[in-house]
N, C-alpha and C positions, 0 to 999 in steps of 0.2 A: 377754462382759464385757471391757472394756478394762482394762489395768493401772491406770488412774486409779481404778477402782472396787474394786481389790483391795488392801486394806490390807497384805497380806503380801508384796506385790511388793518385791523387793530393789532399792532405788534405787542401791545402791553399785556395781552392775554396769551401770547405764544409761549409754549413750554417745550415742545419737541424740536429737534434739530433736523428738519426736513431739508432735502437738497435744494429747494427753492429759496430757503431763508437767506443765504448770503446775497443772492441777487436782489431780494427785497430790501435788505439793509443797505446795499450799495445804491439803490434807487432813492434812498433818503438823502444822499449826498451831504452828510453833516459836515460843517465847517470846523476844523480842529487845528489848533496851534500846538506845535511841539517846541518847547523851549528847553535848552540845556546843552549838554556836552556832545556836540557832533564830532564824529571821527571818520577816518577812512581805514577800512580793513583791507589788507592785502593777503592774497592766497597764492603763494609761489610753490609750484610743485616740480619735481624732477626725479632723477634716478640716483641711486647710491651704488657705486661699484668699487670704492676704495676709501682708505683713510688718508687724511692729510699728513704731511711729513712733520709738521710742527707739533702736533699733539694727536693723541688717540681719538680724533674726532672724524665723523663721516664727512665726505665731500659730496654735496648735493649738486648735481649738474642740472640747473634750472631749465625746464622746458616750457613752462607756461607761467605767466604773471597775470593774475586777475585781481581787480579792485572792486570794492563795493562799499557803499555808505554804511557806517557802523555807529554803535551807540544810539544817541537820540536820532541821528540821521537814519538809522535802520528802522527805528520805530516809525518815523515819518514815511519811509518807503513802504512799510507794511500797510499803513493807513491808506496811502494812495492806491496800493494794489487792491485793497478791499473796497475802494469806491469813495473814500472821503475826499473833501476839498481841503488840502493840507497846506499849511504854511509852517516854516521852520524859523526859529530864532536862536541865534548863538553867535559864536566868534570863531573865525578861522584866520589863517595867515594868507598872505599873498604868494605863498610858495606853490610848488607843483601839486602837492597833495591837496591844498585848499582849492586850487583851480579844478582839479579832477573831481573832488567832492561836489563842488558847486555845479559843475556841468552834469553830473549824474543825477543830482536832485532836480535840476531843471528839466532834464530829459524825461523824468518821471511825472512832470506836470506839477511839481511842488513849488509854491511861492517862496522865493528866497529874499524878498525885500528886507526882511529883518535879520538876515544872516550877515553880520558885520565882518568886514575884513580889516586887518591891520598889519602893516609891514613888520612890526615887532612881535607878532604872534607866530608860534609854530603850530601848524595844524596837527592835531593828535592823530598818529597813525599806529596801527598794530599789524605788523606783517608776520604771517605764519608761513614757515617753510616746512614742506612735507615731502614724503616719499612713500609710495606704496600705500597711500591712505593714512599714514601715521604722521602727525605733526611732530617734527623733530626740534623746532626752535621757534620762539616768538620774539620779535624785535619790536619794542615800543619806543616811540619818539613823541615827546609832548613838551609843552612850554613849562619852564621852571616857574614862571610867574606870568599872570595875565596883565597886559598893558592897561594902566588906569584909564587911558583915553577910550579904549575899546569897551571896558566895563561901563563907563559913563554913557557911551553911545547906545549900548544895548539897554541899559536901565531907562534911558530917555525914550526908547521906542516900545517899552513893555506895554503901556496902556493901549497904544494903537494895535499892537500885535495880538492882544487878548480880547480886544473889543469886538462885539458882535459875533462871537464864536459860540458854537454849540458845546465845545469842550476845549479844555486847556490841559496839556500833559507836561508835567515838570519832570525832566529826566536829568537827575543830578548824580553824576558818577564821581564827584569829588575833585574835579580838575581845578576848581576855583572860578569857573565861568559864572556860576549862579551864586557866588558869595557876595557879601556886602551890599552895594547899591542895587544890584539886580534883584536879590531876594527881597530887599525892602520895597522895591517898586512893585514886585509881584504881590506881596502881601497887601500893599496899599490898594492895588488894582482889583484884587480878587476877594479879600477878606473883610471888606467894610460891612458892618452890621446891617446897613440899609440894603445891601445887595444879597444878604444871606438869610432869608427867613427860614424858620424851622419847617421841615418837610411835613406833608400831610401824613405820610407813613414813614416812620423812622427806619424800618428794616430795609437795608440796601441803599441808603443814602438819599435817593429822591423818590422813595416809595418803591417797594419791591415790584409792583406791577406796572410802573409807569416810567416815563422818560423825563425829559427836561421840563415839560410843561408844569410839573408839580414843584419845581425848585425855584421859580422866580427868575429874575434876569441874570443871575450869576451862572456862568457856564459850568458844566460838569467839570470838576477839578480833580485830576489824577496825579498823584505823586509817586514816581518810581525813582527812589533814591537809595544810595548805599547807606546813608544815614538820614532816616526820615525825621529825626528829632527836631532839627532846626525848622522844619516846615510845619510844625504843629500849629503855629499861629495862623497858617493858611486855612485851617479847618477843612482839609480836603475831603471830598466825597469818597475817594478810594485811595488807599495806600497799598503798594505792592512790593513789600520786601521779600527777599528770598530767605531761606531758613537761617543761613548764617547771619544775615543782617538783622533778622528778628531776634535771634539769640543774643547778638551784641547789644541790641537795644534794651533787652531785658536783663542783661548781665548774667546770662545763663550759658551753660555748656550743654548742648543738645546731644543725646545719644545717637549712634549711627543706626541705620536701618529703619524699619517701620515704627519703632518705638518713638522716634522723633516726632511723628505726627501727633501721638498722644501727648507728648511733652509740650509741643506748641499749643495744642488745643486747651491745655489747662490754663493758658495765659492769654486767652483771647481778649478778655476785658482789659487787661493791662496793656496790651498792644494798642487797642483803640484809644485808651486814655493817654498813653505816651505820645502817640502820633497825632492826636487830635482828629483822627479820621472817623467818619461816620461808618466806614467799613474798611477792614484790613484783609487783604488777600495774601497769604503767605505761599509763595511758590516753592515746591518741594522736589523739583526735578523729576526723577523717575516715580516719585510717590504722588505726583499730581499737585493739587493745591488745596488749601483750607481757607475758608471764608469765615470771618467773625465780624458781626456788626455791633454797633454801639447799643442796640436794643436787645442783644442776646441772640440774634439769629445766626445760624451756622449753615455751612454747606461744604461738601467735598467734591473734588473731581479726581479721577484716576487717569494717569497717563498711559498711553500705549507706546512704550519707549522703543527706540531702535539702537542698534549697536554701532551706528555711524560715528566714526572717530573724529570726523572733520566738521560736524554740524556745529553751528554757532548762531547765537541770536534768537533762540527759541523763546527766551524770556521777553525780548522786544516784540516778537510776534504775538505772544500771549497778551501783553498789556495793550498793544495796539488794537487787537480784535475785541478785547474787553471794553475799551473806551469807545470804539466805533459802535458796538452793539448797544451799550448803555445810552450813548448820545442819540441814537436813533429810536430809543424807546423800548427796547427789549428788557424784560425783567432781569434783575440782577443774577439770579441763579441760572437762568437760561443763557445769559451773557457769559457767565463763567464756563458753562459747558461748551459753548461755541468757541470761546477763547482757547480752551483745552484742545478742541478739535483742530484749530488752526496751528497750535504748537505741535501737535502730533504730525501734521503735514510737514512742517519745517524740519523736524528732527530726522526725517528720512531723506533730506536733501543735503548735499555737501556744501561747505563754505558758509558765508553769511548770506542767508536766503530770505525770501519773503513768501508769504502765502497770499495768493490772489483770490479774488471772488470765484473764478472758474475752478481753481484747484480745490478750494474749500467745498464748493458744490459737488464736485466729482467725488471727493472723499466721503461726504455725507450720503451721496447716491450709492456708494459702494456697500452700504449697509442693507440695501434692498436685497431680498432673496437670501438673507443670511440666516433665516430660521433653520435650525437643524432638525432632522428627523429624530425620533426618540432613540433609535439604534445608534445614529451618529453621535448624538449627545452623550449617550452612555459610555461610548469608547473614549471620548474626550475627557469625561469626568473621572474615569478610571485612572488616566494618566496623572491628573491633578491630585487624586487621592494618594497615588503612589509616591508623590513628592511631599506628602504630609499636609496638603492644603485642605482647608475646611470649605465644604460646599454649602451654600445657602440657596434654597429654592423658594420662590414665591409664585403666585399665580393670580390671574385676574383678566378682565376684559380689556382694560386700559384703552378705552375707545377714544375719548377726547382727553388728551393729556392735560393735566392741570397741576396746580401747586401742591395739592395734597399727594398726588402720585409721585412727583419728583422728590418731595421730602421723605416720603415713605420708602422709596427705592434707595435713596441715599442712606437711610438708617439701616435698611436690610443689608446693604453691601458691607457695612461696618461690623456685622455679626460674624463675618468669616473672610475667606480669601477670594472665593469665586461666587459671583451672583448669577443664578439662572432664573430667567423669567419665563414662565409657561403661560402662553396666551390662550384664552378660550377661542376655539374656532368660530367662524362666522355663524355656522349652524347652531353651535352651542350658545352664542350670545343671543341669537333669536329665541332660543328656548328659554333663556333666563330673563331677557329684557323685553321681549315682544317683537312683532314682525317688522317694526320700523327701526330696529337696531341690528347691527352696529352702524354707526355713522361712517366709520372708516373700515375698509376691508382688513382681513387678517394680514395680508402682505404689507399694507401701508402701516398698520399698527406695529408689526414686527420691525419694519425699517426704522421707525421713530424711536422705539424702545431700544433697539440695538445701538443706535447712535449715541445714547447717553453713556457718559464715561464710566458710570458706576455699574453698568450691565456688561457681563462677560459673554453670556450665551442666551439665545432666545429659541424657544420651541413652541409648537402649537399642539394642543390636545383637544379631544372631542368628547371625552367621557363626562358623565354628570358631575363627578367630583375629581379632584386631582389625586385621589388615593392610588389608582393603578400606576400613575406616573411616579409617585413617591416610592412605591414598593420597588419599582424598576431602578430608580436612580439612587435611592437611599441617601439623601442629603443629611449632613450632620445637623442642619437647622432648617426647619420649615417656618417661614415668616409669613404673617398675615396681618394686614392692616384693617382696623375696624373696631366696632364696639363689641368685640367677642371676648370670650374666655376660651382657653383650650378645650374645655369640656363641650363647648357649643360647636366646635368644628368637627365635621365628619371625617376630616383627614387626620385628626389627632391619633386615632387608633392605628392607622398605618405607620405613622411616625414612631409611635411607642413600641411597635413590634420589633424594631431592630435597635432601639435605644437612642433614637434621635431626639431632638428638642424642638418644641413648638414655641415660637416667639411672637407675641402680639405687639404690634407697633402702633404709633400714634394714629388716631382717627380724626380727620378734619372734615366734619360733616358739611360745613358750609361750602366746601370746595368739591362736593361730589360731582361725578360726571353727569348725573341726572339733572342737577341744578344748572350746570353749564349748558347742557342741551336745551333745557327749558328756556334759558335766557336767550339762546340763539334763536329759537323758534318764535319767541315773543318779540324779537327785534330789539332787545335791550343791549346797550353797550356796557362796558365794564363800569362806567361811571354811574349807571342806573341801578346798580345792585343796592338793595336796602337791607 
């Protein structure tokens, strides 16, 4: 029986992204309210064979018209597809777009009791017209002003909408739906001091290793807003601006390319302070995401981008998966990696798409049997070196993945461009650790490690040390985690032979695999660690 079938499995200690994990999270069925700017996205496609007579503009002969919930409604659709019990709150018109949007949400099993309609409201629509996979034009239609009666009705329903929920997601794209009375009602309902005790562990909002049980009666509160500043009074657990929104918040101009990650990282504390967030996750498109928590914790994810020109809504997928995982009790860093995986699924799909539990499980299962032979890996790395990319190599058993491992691998990735993890074979682990290890086979260990966004390649070696592998691959950096010095490592000589560098990274002794294994064998839960 896999942990996905075991309701007693403790998600708070889960670090790896195994294929069973999405099903296990869906089984939790967290109740989540999405409140904000619901929209209808249109995707019209056709052929272009001529220019119009009135102007040098192409004529698109439309062949298909597809519609999908967008904005906050797309976030709700992703949550439902991942197994959450979802309700949506917002304002739409009584127009055709509003009727279509409401019907699609209901068909997905989403509760629309708090989705208010008003005849004076125009349902926000964004219609993209494309040909040959290229978007040629986008037509936006939205209300110039939100009817006061509709705002009052939504504000009056806020407390009921967010009550008894595991999470509340505020999706504010600046249309005015969440302005004035609605924002005041949300702050009153969610930010009262009696409902917001300080967490037992500040890193990650509600404790890096736990779920809602450590946060008291207030639901997990996530703010996804073009301008997070007005929501600082809410003291959100998570704030998810993109790079442009973060730069605007800080009054900065970010550089293009990978340098923007470093530029954002220098201002993590300021982002937390400005947004009032316990943790801020800056989404960086092709560069993944960067996490900053109010207690100084950091984490990165790396995207596996696609060239799809019509993909849209990957950010909605990311924040939905992040909220689902956190509300179900998955640690924050693991939740971030899972959300990145969900976004990677969506960017390979056209249009406004969602990532389902089944799709995410299949994606994570695809990392099984991805460990390369040494010869295959050498060929791959030669191509990366030819492009001027720096190779980082690390090795270890990585038997039972824990917080120390993921933090260490995250740091290793940031030493270069390509991270290779070499796993000790099962026989090698037995020689090192004893006949009762490894707990997990090399195939299982390779699949879990490969699914981490920071890892580019995995291989398996059987020699007493990694020196033969180092001599073959010649990485620019050899990284090792532990209480070592370079002089203590047998591999240092092999690295120095060709002018490589040895990097010693953080060592977290209390999170060692041996300690985790001993705790499991003793029947101790995460809450029994002393």
